[in-house]
N, C-alpha and C positions, 0 to 999 in steps of 0.2 A: 257817313258825314251829314248834315244838312246843308240845303243850297248855302253856296261860298259869297262872302261878303266880298263885292268889291273894296282894294287894300285902299282906293282913295275915299273912300266915307269914313267920316270921322263919328265913330260912334264905339263904345265898350265892346271888346270883342273878346269871347273865353272861349276856350276848348272843356269841352266835359266827355260823361261816357256814361251811359244811361249803369243801370246797377243789375244788369239781369243775372250776373255770375257771382255779384255781392256774399259775401259771408265772411265770417272769422271760422277760419279753419287749422289756421295755425297761430303762434304766439311769436312776435317779435318785439313787441313793447308791454309795459305794464298793463295795457288798457284792455290787451286782446284775451278774452278767454276761450277757446274753441267748446272747450265741453257745457259751457252755460249757452254759447249761441244754439249747440245741436239738440238742449232741453226744450228748447221754442223755435228750432230752425224755420219752420213753414211760416209763421206769423210774422219773424225779423224779418226776413227778407222779404213778405208782401207789405211791411212798414215800411225799410227802407226804399222802395221804390217810390210810394207815396212822398216820404219825405224829397226822395229826392226831383221829382216831378215838384214840390212845390218849391223849391229852388229853383228849378228850370225856367218858371211862370216868374217867379221876381225878376230874376234878372231881364227878362221877355218885357216883362210890363214896366222895366223901369230903365228900358229901352237897347238892352245889351243886345249886339248878336252872339248866336252859338252855335259853335260848331260841335259834330259828335264823332268821337273814337266807337268804333265798332269795337261793341263787348267782345268776349275770349272766355270761354266757358276755360276752367282751371285756373285764371286769375283774378282772384276774389278783387284785391285792391287794385285793377286796372280803372275804378271809378276816380281816384284820387290824381287825376291829370296834375294837379300841380306838380309832382314829383318828376313829370316827364321830361322836362326841360328847362331852362332858364330863356323867357325872350325879352329881347330887347334890338329897338332900332332895326326891326326886322330882321335880325338874327337870331337863330334859335340854336345855344349850346344843349344837345343830349346828354342824360341821366345815367349815371350807372350806377346800380344798386348795390349796398353793401350785403346782405342779406339774401344766399340761393331763392329762397321763395318769390324774390318780386324780382329778381334779376330776367324771366325770361319775357317780361314785361317790355324790356328796351325793344325787341325787333317791332313789336306791336305799336308802341309809340314813334319809333322810326319811321315807319312806313305813313303813320297819320302826318306828322309833319311835313315829311316829303312831298305827302299828296299837298298839303296847304303853300309846299313850295311850288308847287309845279302849277297852281292856281296863283300863281302872286300874291300870297299874303304874308308870306317870308321871303326872303331873297338869299340865304346862307344857312346851311345848317352844317352846323359842326360835332364831332365827338369827343370827347376829353379822352387822354391817356391812356391806355390798357393799364388796371389795376389800381384808378384812383377810384374813390368813393366820390360821387358828386348826386346827388338827390333832389335836381331842378331845383326850381322855384320853392318848394317846401321850405329848403336850407338856404336861401339867397331872397332875402325879401325889399325890393326894390324901395327906396325913399326918394321920391321925386321931389322933394321940397330940395333934399342934398345932395340930391345925384349920386348917390352911392348904393350900395345893396348892404345889407346885414345879412352877412353870412354865418349859420350857424356851425360848429363842427364838433366831432367828438364821438357821438351814436351813430351817426349813422354817415355826415359827408366828410370827407377828410379835412384837416387843417391846408394841407400843401396845395387845397382845389384853389384856396384863394387867389394864388397867381395865376391862376388855367381865366377863372371869371376876369379877374382885370384886365388879361392881358387878350380876353376875347372881347371885352365890350368898349375897354377903353374908359371905363369908369372905376372909381376908387370902392374897394370893398375891405370891409370892415368886419372882421374875425372875430366871434366871440364863441368861446367855450360855453356848451350847454351841460348845467351841472346837475337837471332834477329828470330822472329818466321819465317823469310822466310827458314831460314836454320834449322831446326829443328829436322835432325838426324845428328850427327857427319862427314857424309860421303860426306855428301853437304856442308861440312866447312871446312874439312880438308883432305888433300890425302897424305900420307907415300910414297916416290918416296923410288926403289929399291937404290938408289945412295947414301942415308941416307937425303936427300933434304926432307923439309915437306911444302909441300903448303895449304895456309891456307887464310881465311878471318880473318882478326882479328877483326873487327866489329861483325860478330857472336859470341865473346867470352868476357867473363865481363875482368874486369881490373886483375881480379885475374887469369884466366884463359890465357888471355895472357901472365902474370907473368911467369907462369908454365911452358908454350912454350917455351919463352925464354932464361928461365933458361934451358932447358933440348936442346933447339936446336943451334947450333952455329950459328954467325949472317949470314956466310955464305951459310949457309945449310937452312934459313928460305926464302921462297919464298912468298911476301904476294901479294895478290890475288886483281887485283882493281876491281872496281864496277861494270864493264861492264862484263866483264868475272866471276863475281860473279854472276850475275844474269842469266848467263847462264849455271852456275851449271860447272865450270870448274873445281871447287875442287873435282866432281862426275867422278874419272879418273879410266880405267884400267888399270894397271901394266901389261904389257908381256915381261917380261926383261927391257931393253933400250926401247923399243914399248910401250907409251903409248898412250890408246885410249880414246878422251875426246870429249863433245858433244860442246866443242867451244874454242876458243883459240885465244886472240888476238894477235896482231903482236909482240907487247913488249913481251907478255908471250913468244909467240913461239920463239923468237929469246933468251930468257934465259935460257929456256929448249933444244935449239940444242946446244949451249954453253955449254952445262952441257953434253951434249953426247948423250940427248935423241930423238927420232924420233916421231912427234908429228902424228897421225892418227886423224882425222876430223871425226867424224861418228854423223852428226846434229840429232838430238832425238824430236824437238818440239812439236811433240804428247806428251811424258811422261812428257815433262817440264810444261806441264798444271795440272800435276797430282804432280809436285817437284819433280821429280826423272829422273835421265839420267842413264848414262853408269855403273857406281860403284854399283847404285841400283838395276840394271838388271842380276844382277850376283853375286852368293856365288861364291869364292875363295874356292876349296875342299883341296888340296893339300900343303897347308901352314905349314913347322913346325918352332919350335922355335929354333931349334939347339941345343935343350939338357940343356939349363941351367937354373937350377931351376926345372924343370920339375918333375912331381907328378904324384904316380900311380894314374889310371885312373878307374872309377868302373863305369859300366854302370847300369843305374840306370831307371825302368820300367817308 
């Protein structure tokens, strides 16, 4: 890991993992094509390292602090640290992966999070119940404006994880079923912006899910992502204040975001798109605070 930042320093704080062992060597979502990756493995692996480095540098340039999880051979998706845990109010709820291919990541991520705990970045580390799939912040996107999590369920996380997340953090959790296999985690389908807007892909949700979003987000704060931006994973955006680090952004979406006072920074991540991931997937935010409303006592569970 990098030198740890004092927990009292108010700056965006992320967890990342260098892509030394990244590759598409199995298929657990529609984006993944191991045969296609193998045809040009060396060039694609090198490209992934350059792309990740540009994302890492952009976050540092925007004033963020970044901790690093040590890469591990045989765990190509360890780079997607958003899936490692949900972190809020200095409490980390660790992930449990649905697919056997990713389950060995759990021990590595737990070790990294417990090291953060030892250095005072996190106060409590909690494990979900056995047999419950919950794939971290990838399926639990925190909406600071509304003080809630938008939780995706179906492809990866279990619907019953809603109660575990709510009990752990003491905030509302809105569970939405993901309906398009391309958008298998919530962070591929929805992004909550700091000004209160919600970018989302309407077709990624069931009719009931869309109705839930419309009931909670005013029309002027809903930004529907068109298909071209959707398949570039534009929703998979990292927010650093009013700066938005995005893997892609079409002219219309960029103009809309600019009119709302956001600065868009495009960091193309095509190698990671081959695995169904992009900017948000490659980061885990460590410093989010709920604002204290409805907070509960946190207890660390071994």
